[in-house]
C-alpha positions, -999 to +999 in steps of 0.1 A: +104-179+506+095-212+524+076-207+557+065-231+584+036-222+606+043-244+636+022-257+665-011-239+659-046-252+665-058-256+629-094-251+617-092-263+581-129-259+571-129-295+560-134-314+592-156-301+621-130-305+648-096-286+649-063-303+653-029-291+664-003-291+636+020-274+612+015-258+577+044-257+552+042-228+527+062-227+495+058-204+464+025-191+478+009-225+482+003-249+510+029-276+504+021-298+534-003-297+564-005-321+593+003-330+628+041-326+624+057-312+593+095-311+589+109-277+583+132-275+552+166-259+556+164-221+556+126-220+562+111-191+582+095-205+613+063-189+624+055-199+660+018-204+663+019-222+697-013-211+715-028-195+685-057-205+662-051-210+625-079-205+600-082-203+562-086-168+548-122-158+549-142-155+517-169-129+508-189-140+478-210-109+473-202-072+478-193-040+460-160-033+478-135-015+456-163-001+435-180+016+465-157+017+495-138+038+520-148+075+520-160+073+484-195+089+487-218+092+458-193+109+435-166+083+441-187+052+438-187+031+406-210+002+414-242+013+397-248+024+361-279+046+359-280+053+322-294+019+310-312-009+329-295-036+308-257-035+309-243-071+307-212-058+290-199-039+321-171-056+341-162-050+377-124-052+369-128-020+348-139+000+378-123-016+408-099+006+427-070-014+442-060+016+464-094+017+482-085+014+519-114-010+524-094-037+507-066-033+533-092-033+561-107-065+547-073-082+546-064-071+581-098-084+592-090-119+578-109-116+545-085-128+518-108-134+488-135-110+477-161-111+449-173-077+439-193-062+411-222-040+400-250-031+423-287-039+420-300-008+401-300-027+368-320-057+356-287-069+343-257-051+357-225-068+344-199-092+357-185-097+392-148-104+397-132-126+424-098-113+436-074-110+465-073-076+483-035-070+479-017-054+450-017-023+428-030-037+395-063-056+394-051-078+366-025-092+390-051-096+418-079-114+402-086-151+407-115-151+383-120-119+362-156-128+353-171-150+381-208-143+376-234-121+357-253-098+380-291-095+376-316-080+400-352-084+410-375-065+433-376-029+444-342-016+432-347-017+394-382-003+399-369+026+420-340+034+398-358+032+365-393+042+374-392+073+352-377+054+323-388+019+316-396-002+347-426+003+371-433-033+381-417-066+388-433-079+356-412-054+336-380-065+353-387-102+345-397-094+309-365-074+303-343-102+316-362-128+295-359-106+264-321-104+267-318-142+274-339-150+244-319-127+222-286-141+235-299-176+227-307-166+192-273-149+188-256-180+200-275-202+176-265-179+147-228-180+157-229-218+159-247-221+126-221-199+109-193-223+119-161-213+102-178-191+076-173-156+090-196-141+063-225-158+080-218-145+115-244-122+130-235-085+135-214-081+166-235-072+197-215-064+228-244-069+252-254-103+237-218-113+234-213-107+272-243-130+279-229-160+259-211-175+289-244-174+307-264-191+279-237-217+274-236-226+311-201-213+317-211-185+341-241-182+365-266-155+368-260-138+402-296-129+412-303-101+437-336-112+453-349-105+488-386-112+486-400-147+483-418-140+450-386-125+435-366-155+446-391-178+429-391-157+397-353-160+395-356-198+399-383-199+373-363-179+347-332-200+353-352-232+347-368-217+315-334-210+299-314-238+315-289-214+330-269-216+362-280-195+391-268-183+425-292-164+448-280-133+466-295-119+498-324-144+501-340-124+529-373-143+527-355-177+524-370-190+556-405-187+541-398-210+512-373-235+526-387-265+507-385-246+474-348-237+480-339-272+491-355-285+459-337-259+437-303-267+453-286-235+442-259-216+462-274-190+486-257-159+498-275-146+529-273-110+540-265-082+548-284-088+580-269-061+602-291-031+608-328-026+607-349-032+576-347-001+554-374-010+529-404-033+527-387-062+510-363-065+540-390-067+567-383-104+573-345-102+576-332-122+605-300-137+618-319-170+621-322-174+583-287-187+576-291-214+602-326-224+591-314-228+555-282-246+564-300-270+587-324-278+559-294-288+537-290-256+516-255-244+505-253-212+526-228-184+526-230-153+548-223-119+533-217-084+543-226-069+510-197-045+517-198-016+522-233-021+536-216-038+565-178-033+569-160-061+552-137-068+582-169-077+602-176-108+581-166-131+610-188-112+634-218-116+610-212-154+613-210-150+651-244-134+652-258-162+631-244-187+656-260-167+684-293-171+666-291-208+664-268-216+635-245-246+639-209-234+646-193-254+618-220-245+593-213-208+601-176-214+597-181-230+563-205-201+554-175-176+554-149-200+540-155-230+517-191-223+509-186-189+494-155-202+476-177-227+459-204-201+454-180-181+432-162-210+416-128-206+432-128-235+458-100-252+440-077-224+453-092-209+484-117-215+512-100-242+532-066-252+544-055-281+522-024-292+504-021-274+470-043-245+478-033-209+481-016-200+513-043-177+525-041-181+563-052-162+594-037-164+629-057-153+659-053-153+696-087-169+702-120-181+686-126-161+654-162-156+663-155-138+695-155-100+693-125-097+717-103-120+695-075-103+677-064-112+643-027-112+647-016-119+612-031-125+577-011-142+550-022-139+514-004-162+489+020-169+517+029-132+523+020-114+554-003-084+550+014-055+568-004-026+584+004+008+569 
């Protein structure tokens, strides 16, 4: 059904200043946006006079749906503890569309999520970008395989200390080994050409890494400590692969290196006190410092570490600690959309994009502000 959101104060995540206007929605897409848009005959009119209108918020890193509402240890599916190298695992094969945390996210204004394996594994498998509405993940995904998770630092050491990893050197070596093997596997496939008899024996793990080696999918590198961040950058340069950095807790210590690297950064989760040594420098000032330096910054909850619906409040705390307001807004909208490669569809209010829209009765960064309505693909998300 065609809908017209009329007379709201529109924050489009494209320009710094809002403007009063209308948004026309048809077939789940934004058909027109501007100061005054004519309503087609039969359109549903949504009166937004006195309200703020925002793009649906975007989370570019979490484990929601794999570890969520009232799951506990037995219900969680975000870490595989049998093998430190599992690139062939896919988030879409474990994600639970009926996890209530997805509804909570949508009602909290978060309309695009990117979820996947945790950080126990050196290589954990692929993340998926999806919308938090629906009963079948195949119908909810925007990008079924958005990134390949890898992890540095304390977590692989802790989870596999009794098996195969006791140092950061071991973690880096295992990642390099798999990337080397994937390169060789790719060369053999290309050398075989159309001659199937010359193809190498099928290897599911190496096959899963081909999009990384071919530059079609980034490594999504869990790294808190400065040395781990630099190791991730070093390995990405060695193999010529794309990279995004996740958490980046020590980012303020190596600003110049991150500016030079120019890779997308997902900062967080910052809520709560440091729970381990590599988190000792976590600070709400970090997103603002990195954004001011020119880095491409997203703010994350790492849900369920922080409740997904609190994403906007995480941005608010970054603002309180000195982050520019528009930089913080972009850090929960268009920047994470770019981070996970779906900015052609979500992250801002522009003609042709998905009609993922949030209506509020005040500034989205204020704790007292209520989210009055969330629309995903032009349909209102209803409370149970």
